[in-house]
KOLNUVEX-175579 format. One record per residue: residue in three letters; x, y negated, z negated of N, C-alpha, C in turn. Coordinates in Angstrom, 1 decimal. Atoms other than C-alpha are relative to their C-alpha. Layout:
// residues N
ala|X|Y|Z|X|Y|Z|X|Y|Z
...
// end
This chain:
// residues 212
unk|-0.7|-1.0|0.8|31.3|-7.8|27.1|1.1|0.4|0.6
unk|-1.3|-0.4|-0.8|33.6|-6.6|29.8|1.1|-0.9|-0.2
unk|-1.0|1.1|-0.1|35.2|-9.9|30.0|0.6|-0.2|-1.6
unk|-0.4|0.0|1.5|35.4|-9.9|25.9|1.4|1.1|0.0
unk|-0.8|-1.2|0.2|37.2|-6.4|26.1|1.3|-0.3|0.8
unk|-1.2|0.3|-0.5|39.4|-7.6|28.7|1.1|-1.0|-0.4
unk|-0.7|0.9|0.6|40.5|-10.6|27.0|0.9|0.5|-1.2
unk|-0.8|-0.3|1.3|41.3|-8.7|23.9|1.2|1.1|0.3
unk|-0.9|-1.1|-0.5|43.3|-5.9|26.0|1.2|-0.9|0.5
unk|-1.1|0.6|-0.7|45.3|-8.6|28.0|0.3|-1.6|-0.5
unk|-0.2|1.3|0.4|44.9|-11.9|26.3|-0.4|-1.2|1.0
unk|0.3|0.9|-1.0|43.6|-13.4|29.5|-1.5|-0.2|0.4
unk|1.3|0.2|-0.3|40.4|-15.1|30.3|-0.5|0.1|1.5
unk|0.4|0.0|-1.4|38.3|-15.0|33.6|-1.5|-0.7|0.2
unk|1.5|0.5|-0.2|35.4|-16.6|35.5|-1.0|0.8|0.0
unk|1.2|-1.1|0.0|32.0|-15.0|35.1|-1.1|-1.1|0.8
unk|0.9|0.6|-0.8|29.4|-15.9|37.7|-1.2|0.8|-0.1
unk|1.2|-0.7|0.1|25.8|-14.9|36.9|-1.2|-0.9|0.4
unk|1.0|0.8|-0.6|23.3|-16.7|39.1|-1.2|0.3|-0.5
unk|1.2|-0.2|0.6|19.9|-17.2|37.9|-1.1|0.6|1.0
unk|0.9|-0.8|-1.0|18.1|-16.5|41.4|0.3|1.3|0.4
unk|-0.5|-1.4|-0.4|20.2|-13.6|42.1|-0.3|0.9|-1.2
unk|0.5|-1.1|1.2|19.3|-12.1|38.7|-1.4|0.5|0.5
unk|1.4|-0.6|-0.3|15.6|-12.0|40.1|0.2|0.9|0.9
unk|-0.2|-0.9|-1.1|16.8|-10.3|43.3|0.6|1.1|-0.6
unk|-0.5|-1.3|0.6|18.8|-7.8|41.2|-0.7|0.7|-0.6
unk|0.8|-0.7|0.6|16.0|-6.8|39.4|-1.2|0.7|0.9
unk|0.9|-0.5|-1.0|14.0|-6.0|42.5|0.7|1.5|0.7
unk|-0.8|-1.0|-0.6|15.9|-2.7|43.1|-1.0|0.9|0.5
unk|0.9|-1.0|-0.9|12.9|-0.5|43.8|-0.6|-0.7|1.1
unk|0.6|0.5|-1.1|11.3|-2.9|46.0|0.7|-0.5|1.1
unk|-0.9|0.4|-1.2|14.5|-4.0|47.9|0.4|1.4|0.7
unk|-0.5|-1.3|-0.7|15.4|-0.2|48.5|-1.3|0.3|0.8
unk|1.0|-0.5|-0.8|11.7|0.6|49.7|0.0|-0.9|1.2
unk|0.3|1.0|-1.2|11.9|-2.5|52.0|1.3|0.6|1.1
unk|-1.0|-0.4|-0.8|15.4|-1.3|53.4|0.1|1.4|0.6
unk|0.1|-1.5|-0.4|14.6|2.4|53.7|-1.1|0.0|0.9
unk|1.1|-0.1|-0.8|11.1|2.1|55.2|-0.7|-1.3|0.2
unk|0.5|1.4|-0.5|10.2|-1.6|55.5|-1.3|0.1|-0.5
unk|1.3|0.2|0.6|7.4|-1.4|52.9|0.2|-1.4|-0.7
unk|0.0|1.4|0.4|6.6|-5.0|51.9|-0.5|-0.1|-1.5
unk|0.6|0.1|1.3|6.0|-4.5|48.2|-0.1|-1.6|-0.5
unk|0.3|1.2|0.5|4.3|-7.4|46.4|0.4|-0.1|-1.5
unk|-0.2|0.2|1.4|5.4|-8.8|42.9|-0.8|-1.0|-0.6
unk|1.0|1.0|0.5|2.3|-11.1|42.5|-0.6|0.5|-1.4
unk|0.4|-0.3|1.1|1.1|-11.3|39.0|-1.1|-0.9|-0.4
unk|1.2|0.6|0.6|-1.8|-12.7|36.8|0.3|-1.6|-0.2
unk|-0.1|1.4|0.4|-2.2|-16.2|35.7|-0.3|-0.3|-1.5
unk|0.2|0.5|1.3|-2.5|-18.4|32.7|-0.7|-1.5|0.3
unk|0.7|1.2|-0.4|-4.4|-21.7|32.2|0.8|-1.2|0.3
unk|-0.9|1.3|-0.5|-1.5|-24.1|33.1|0.8|0.3|1.2
unk|-0.8|-0.4|-1.3|-0.4|-22.4|36.4|0.6|1.4|-0.1
unk|-0.6|-1.1|0.1|2.1|-19.9|36.4|-0.6|1.3|0.7
unk|0.5|-0.9|-0.9|0.5|-18.1|39.3|0.5|-0.2|1.6
unk|-0.4|0.3|-1.3|1.9|-17.6|42.6|-1.3|-0.4|0.9
unk|1.1|0.8|-0.6|-0.5|-20.0|44.8|0.2|-0.1|1.4
unk|-0.2|-0.2|-1.4|-1.0|-19.8|48.4|0.0|-1.4|0.6
unk|-0.2|1.4|-0.6|0.0|-22.8|50.6|0.1|0.3|1.7
unk|0.3|-0.4|-1.4|0.1|-23.0|54.6|0.8|1.0|0.5
unk|-0.9|-1.1|-0.6|2.9|-20.6|55.2|0.5|0.8|-1.0
unk|-0.4|-1.0|1.1|3.3|-18.6|52.0|-0.5|-0.2|-1.3
unk|0.7|0.2|1.6|3.1|-19.0|48.2|1.1|-0.8|-0.6
unk|-0.9|0.7|0.8|4.7|-21.2|45.8|-0.4|0.2|-1.5
unk|0.4|-0.4|1.3|5.0|-20.8|42.0|0.3|-1.3|-0.8
unk|0.0|1.3|0.6|4.2|-23.9|39.9|-0.7|0.2|-1.4
unk|0.7|0.2|1.2|2.8|-25.0|36.5|-0.2|-1.4|-0.3
unk|0.3|1.3|0.3|1.2|-28.0|35.1|-0.5|-0.5|-1.4
unk|0.4|0.1|1.6|1.3|-27.9|31.5|0.6|-1.3|-0.6
unk|-0.5|1.4|0.2|3.5|-31.0|30.8|-0.5|-1.0|0.7
unk|0.8|1.1|-0.6|2.2|-34.4|31.5|0.9|-0.4|1.1
unk|-0.9|0.3|-1.0|5.3|-35.1|33.7|-0.4|0.9|1.2
unk|0.2|-1.1|-1.0|4.5|-31.9|35.6|-1.2|-0.4|0.8
unk|1.5|0.3|-0.5|0.9|-32.9|36.1|-0.1|-1.3|0.8
unk|-0.2|1.2|-0.5|1.7|-36.2|37.2|0.9|0.1|1.4
unk|-0.8|-0.4|-1.2|4.3|-34.8|39.7|-0.7|0.7|1.1
unk|0.8|-0.6|-0.5|1.9|-32.5|40.9|-1.0|-0.6|0.8
unk|1.0|0.7|-0.8|-0.8|-34.7|41.8|0.9|-1.1|1.0
unk|-0.8|0.9|-1.1|2.0|-36.9|43.7|0.3|0.7|1.1
unk|-0.2|-0.9|-1.2|3.0|-34.1|45.7|-1.0|0.2|0.8
unk|1.1|-0.2|-0.7|-0.4|-33.5|46.7|-0.8|-1.4|0.4
unk|0.5|1.3|-0.7|-1.0|-37.1|47.7|-1.2|-0.4|-1.0
unk|1.0|0.6|0.9|-3.2|-37.9|44.5|-1.5|0.3|0.5
unk|1.3|-0.3|-0.3|-6.4|-36.2|45.4|-1.1|-0.7|-0.8
unk|1.0|0.5|0.9|-9.5|-38.1|44.0|-0.6|1.2|-1.2
unk|0.7|-0.9|1.0|-11.2|-35.0|42.4|1.1|0.1|-1.2
unk|-0.8|-0.3|1.1|-7.8|-34.5|40.3|0.2|-1.2|-0.9
unk|-0.5|1.2|0.7|-7.8|-38.1|39.0|-1.0|0.1|-1.4
unk|0.8|0.0|1.0|-10.5|-37.2|36.5|0.9|0.0|-1.3
unk|-0.6|0.1|1.4|-9.7|-38.3|32.9|-0.2|1.3|-0.9
unk|0.2|-1.3|0.5|-10.9|-34.8|31.9|1.4|0.7|0.1
unk|-0.9|-0.7|-0.1|-7.7|-33.5|33.2|1.4|-0.8|-0.4
unk|-1.1|0.9|0.5|-5.3|-36.4|31.6|0.8|0.7|-0.8
unk|-0.8|-0.7|1.2|-4.4|-34.0|28.6|-0.1|1.3|0.4
unk|-0.2|-1.5|-0.2|-3.1|-30.6|28.5|-1.5|0.8|-0.4
unk|1.3|-0.7|0.3|-6.3|-29.5|26.5|-1.1|-0.1|0.9
unk|1.1|0.1|-1.0|-8.6|-30.7|29.0|0.2|0.7|1.3
unk|-0.3|-0.8|-1.1|-6.6|-29.0|31.8|-0.3|1.5|-0.4
unk|0.2|-1.3|0.5|-6.7|-25.7|29.8|-1.6|0.2|0.0
unk|1.4|-0.4|0.5|-10.5|-25.9|28.8|-0.7|-0.2|1.5
unk|0.7|0.1|-1.3|-11.5|-26.8|32.5|0.8|0.7|1.3
unk|-0.7|-0.7|-1.1|-9.1|-24.4|34.3|-0.9|0.7|1.1
unk|0.7|-0.4|-1.0|-11.9|-22.8|36.0|-0.5|-0.8|1.1
unk|0.3|1.0|-1.0|-12.7|-26.0|37.8|1.2|-0.6|0.7
unk|-1.2|0.6|-0.6|-9.2|-27.4|38.2|0.8|0.9|1.0
unk|-0.9|-0.7|-0.8|-7.4|-24.4|39.7|-0.5|0.2|1.4
unk|0.4|0.0|-1.5|-9.6|-24.0|42.7|0.3|-1.3|0.7
unk|-0.2|1.2|-0.3|-9.1|-27.7|43.1|1.6|0.0|0.8
unk|-1.3|-0.1|-0.3|-5.2|-27.1|43.1|0.2|1.0|1.4
unk|0.0|-0.9|-1.1|-5.6|-24.2|45.4|-0.2|-0.6|1.2
unk|0.4|0.4|-1.2|-7.3|-25.9|47.9|0.9|-1.1|0.6
unk|-1.0|1.0|-0.5|-4.9|-28.8|48.1|1.3|0.6|0.5
unk|-1.4|-0.7|0.0|-1.7|-26.7|48.0|-0.1|0.7|1.5
unk|0.2|-0.6|-1.3|-3.3|-24.8|51.3|0.4|-1.0|1.0
unk|-0.1|1.0|-1.1|-2.8|-27.9|53.2|1.5|-0.4|0.2
unk|-1.2|0.3|-0.2|0.9|-28.1|52.9|1.0|1.3|0.2
unk|-1.0|-1.2|0.0|3.9|-25.9|53.7|0.9|0.0|-1.1
unk|-0.9|-0.2|1.0|6.4|-24.4|51.5|1.1|-0.9|-0.2
unk|-1.1|0.8|0.2|9.3|-26.4|52.3|-0.4|-1.4|-0.5
unk|0.2|1.3|0.5|7.6|-29.7|51.7|-0.4|0.1|-1.4
unk|0.2|0.1|1.3|6.1|-28.7|48.5|1.0|0.3|-0.9
unk|-1.1|-0.2|0.9|9.1|-27.2|47.0|1.2|-1.2|0.0
unk|-0.9|0.9|-0.1|11.4|-29.9|48.3|-0.5|-1.4|-0.8
unk|0.5|1.2|0.6|9.3|-32.9|47.3|-0.5|0.3|-1.5
unk|0.3|-0.1|1.5|8.0|-31.3|44.1|1.3|0.1|-0.6
unk|-1.3|0.0|0.8|11.6|-30.7|43.0|0.4|-1.3|-0.2
unk|-0.6|1.4|0.1|12.5|-34.2|43.8|-0.7|-0.9|-1.0
unk|0.7|0.6|0.9|9.7|-35.3|41.6|0.0|0.5|-1.4
unk|-0.3|-0.5|1.4|10.7|-33.2|38.8|-1.2|1.0|-0.3
unk|1.1|-1.1|0.0|7.8|-30.7|39.3|0.7|1.3|-0.1
unk|-0.7|-1.3|0.2|8.7|-27.3|38.1|-0.8|0.9|1.0
unk|0.4|-0.7|-1.2|8.0|-25.3|41.5|1.0|0.6|0.7
unk|-0.9|-0.7|-0.8|9.6|-22.9|43.5|-0.9|0.9|1.1
unk|0.7|-0.9|-0.9|8.9|-20.6|46.6|-0.2|1.3|-0.5
unk|0.1|-1.4|0.3|7.6|-17.1|46.2|0.3|0.8|1.3
unk|-0.4|-0.8|-1.3|9.4|-15.0|48.8|-0.3|1.5|-0.1
unk|0.4|-1.4|0.0|8.5|-11.6|49.9|1.4|0.8|0.0
unk|-1.3|-0.8|0.2|11.2|-8.8|49.5|0.7|-0.3|1.5
unk|-0.9|0.3|-1.1|12.0|-9.3|53.3|0.5|-1.3|0.0
unk|-0.6|1.3|-0.1|12.6|-12.9|53.0|1.2|-0.2|-1.0
unk|-1.1|0.1|1.0|14.7|-12.5|49.9|1.3|0.8|0.9
unk|-1.0|-0.6|-0.7|16.7|-9.9|51.9|0.7|-0.8|1.0
unk|-0.6|0.6|-1.1|17.4|-12.1|54.7|0.2|-1.4|-0.3
unk|-0.2|1.4|0.3|17.7|-15.5|52.9|1.4|-0.4|0.1
unk|-1.5|0.4|-0.1|20.8|-17.5|53.9|0.6|-0.4|-1.2
unk|-0.6|0.3|0.9|21.4|-18.5|50.5|0.4|1.1|-0.6
unk|-0.3|-1.5|0.5|21.6|-14.9|49.2|1.0|0.6|1.0
unk|-1.1|-0.3|-1.0|23.7|-13.9|52.3|1.2|-0.7|-0.2
unk|-1.2|0.6|0.1|26.1|-16.6|51.8|0.6|0.3|-1.5
unk|-0.7|-0.6|1.2|26.6|-15.5|48.0|0.2|1.7|0.0
unk|-0.5|-1.4|-0.1|27.0|-11.8|49.3|-1.0|0.7|-1.0
unk|0.9|-0.4|1.0|24.0|-10.9|47.0|-0.4|1.6|0.2
unk|0.2|-1.3|-0.5|23.6|-7.6|48.9|1.1|0.7|0.5
unk|-1.2|-0.7|-0.3|26.1|-4.9|49.7|-0.6|1.3|0.9
unk|0.4|-1.3|-0.7|25.6|-1.9|52.4|0.9|0.9|-0.4
unk|-0.7|-1.2|0.6|26.6|1.5|51.1|-0.4|0.9|0.8
unk|0.1|-1.4|-0.8|27.2|4.7|53.1|-0.3|1.1|-1.0
unk|0.2|-1.1|0.7|25.8|7.9|51.9|-0.1|1.0|1.0
unk|-0.1|-1.1|-0.8|26.6|11.1|53.3|-1.4|0.7|0.5
unk|1.4|-0.8|-0.3|22.9|12.4|53.5|-0.9|-1.2|0.5
unk|1.1|0.9|-0.2|20.7|9.2|53.2|0.4|-1.0|1.1
unk|-0.5|0.9|-1.2|22.8|7.1|55.7|0.4|-1.4|-0.9
unk|-0.6|1.3|0.6|23.7|3.4|55.2|-1.1|-1.0|-0.1
unk|1.3|1.0|0.4|21.3|1.0|53.5|0.6|-1.2|-0.8
unk|-0.4|1.1|0.8|21.5|-2.4|51.9|-0.6|0.1|-1.5
unk|0.3|-0.2|1.4|21.4|-2.6|48.0|0.4|-1.3|-0.6
unk|-0.5|1.3|0.7|21.6|-5.7|45.5|1.3|0.3|-0.6
unk|-1.1|-0.4|0.6|25.0|-6.0|44.6|0.0|-0.3|-1.6
unk|0.0|0.0|1.6|26.0|-6.0|40.8|-0.3|-1.5|-0.1
unk|0.4|1.3|0.2|24.5|-9.2|39.4|1.1|-0.9|-0.4
unk|-1.1|1.0|0.5|27.6|-10.6|37.3|1.2|0.4|0.7
unk|-1.4|-0.2|-0.8|30.8|-11.0|39.4|1.0|-0.7|-1.1
unk|-1.3|0.4|0.9|34.1|-11.5|37.3|1.3|0.1|0.9
unk|-1.0|0.2|-0.8|37.1|-12.7|38.8|1.2|1.1|-0.2
unk|-1.0|-0.7|0.4|39.6|-10.4|36.8|-0.4|1.6|0.1
unk|0.5|-1.4|-0.1|37.4|-7.2|36.7|-1.2|0.1|0.7
unk|1.0|-0.1|-0.8|35.1|-7.2|39.3|-0.7|1.3|0.2
unk|0.7|-1.4|-0.2|32.4|-4.4|39.5|0.1|0.4|1.7
unk|-0.3|-0.8|-1.2|32.6|-2.0|42.4|-1.5|0.6|0.2
unk|1.3|-0.7|-0.4|29.3|-1.0|44.2|0.5|1.5|0.7
unk|-0.2|-1.3|-0.4|29.1|2.7|44.9|-1.2|0.8|0.5
unk|1.2|-0.8|-0.4|26.8|5.3|46.3|-0.2|1.0|-1.1
unk|0.6|-1.2|0.9|24.7|8.0|44.4|0.9|1.1|0.1
unk|-0.8|-1.1|-0.2|26.5|11.1|43.8|-0.9|1.3|0.8
unk|0.8|-0.9|-0.5|25.5|14.3|45.6|-0.2|1.0|-1.1
unk|0.4|-0.8|0.9|24.0|17.0|43.6|1.4|1.0|-0.3
unk|-1.3|-0.6|0.3|26.9|18.6|41.7|1.4|-0.3|0.4
unk|-1.3|0.6|-0.6|29.6|16.5|43.2|1.0|-0.2|-1.0
unk|-0.8|0.2|1.0|31.2|15.8|40.1|0.1|1.0|-1.2
unk|0.0|-1.1|0.9|30.8|19.1|38.3|1.4|0.4|-0.8
unk|-1.5|-0.4|0.5|34.5|20.1|38.1|0.6|-1.1|-0.9
unk|-0.7|1.2|0.7|35.5|16.6|37.0|-0.7|0.0|-1.5
unk|0.6|0.2|1.2|33.0|16.5|34.2|0.3|1.2|-0.9
unk|-0.1|-1.3|0.7|33.2|20.2|33.1|1.5|0.1|-0.4
unk|-1.2|0.0|0.4|36.9|19.8|33.1|0.5|-0.9|-1.1
unk|-0.2|1.1|1.1|36.9|16.8|30.9|-0.8|0.5|-1.3
unk|0.5|-0.5|1.2|34.9|18.8|28.5|0.7|1.3|-0.6
unk|-0.8|-1.0|0.6|37.3|21.5|28.3|-0.2|1.3|0.7
unk|0.3|-1.2|-0.7|36.0|24.1|30.6|1.1|0.3|0.9
unk|-0.8|-0.5|-1.0|38.6|26.1|32.7|-0.6|0.1|1.2
unk|0.6|-0.5|-1.2|38.4|26.8|36.3|-0.7|1.3|0.1
unk|0.8|-1.3|0.2|37.6|30.2|35.6|-1.4|0.1|-0.6
unk|1.2|0.0|0.4|34.9|29.4|33.5|-1.0|-0.7|0.7
unk|1.0|0.7|-1.1|33.3|27.0|36.0|-0.2|1.1|1.1
unk|0.5|-1.0|-1.1|33.5|29.7|38.6|-0.9|1.0|-0.6
unk|0.9|-1.0|0.6|31.9|32.1|36.2|-1.4|-0.6|0.0
unk|1.3|0.8|0.1|29.1|29.4|35.6|-0.7|-0.1|1.4
unk|0.4|-0.1|-1.4|28.7|29.2|39.4|-0.5|1.3|0.4
unk|0.4|-1.3|-0.2|28.5|32.8|39.9|-1.2|0.3|-0.6
unk|1.4|-0.5|0.7|25.8|33.2|37.3|-1.3|-1.1|0.2
unk|1.1|0.9|-0.3|23.8|30.2|38.7|-0.3|-1.0|-1.1
unk|0.2|1.0|1.1|24.2|28.0|35.6|0.1|-1.4|0.7
unk|-0.2|1.4|-0.7|25.8|25.2|37.9|0.0|0.2|1.7
// end
């Protein structure tokens, strides 16, 4: 909408950059702030459904995958080097995989644990499997891809100090957003009250009365 308003006022368009992965990092505001302030490693692990969609442990971390579509199921088996237990015709169709999730899921967990994240993600994506790494907040905060995109910005605060925060998600070439610190208590009273029509004398009277 900012770009639309800008175009209507100037007649000029602009490039808009809204990356998918950075969007996820930008929603982690509480987790990221807690990590950069006090190094608390919050977790974003969630529940599961009967076709995957659960962070699953591998040798050196977690991956997030699913096996609903037949192409995904075949790719998953190939990534795991076709374990004999997963070759049962019971699992050939989605309905069978869903109905027997209590048996299938532990098998997949056991097989995934034999491999590291890099192999599973790279090989899985090469074969068309929907799979990705599950990063901790610390890993995301220090990931080279996000660093290269300047996904985080360091902001100085006169009381709290200097900390890293997610940068504004959408970047626009003509009207770029500006990251700024949180205001101090009452810092903008004069500006706001003046905009509402209060005179300096009225503002001083409110201060004297403890209203502001």
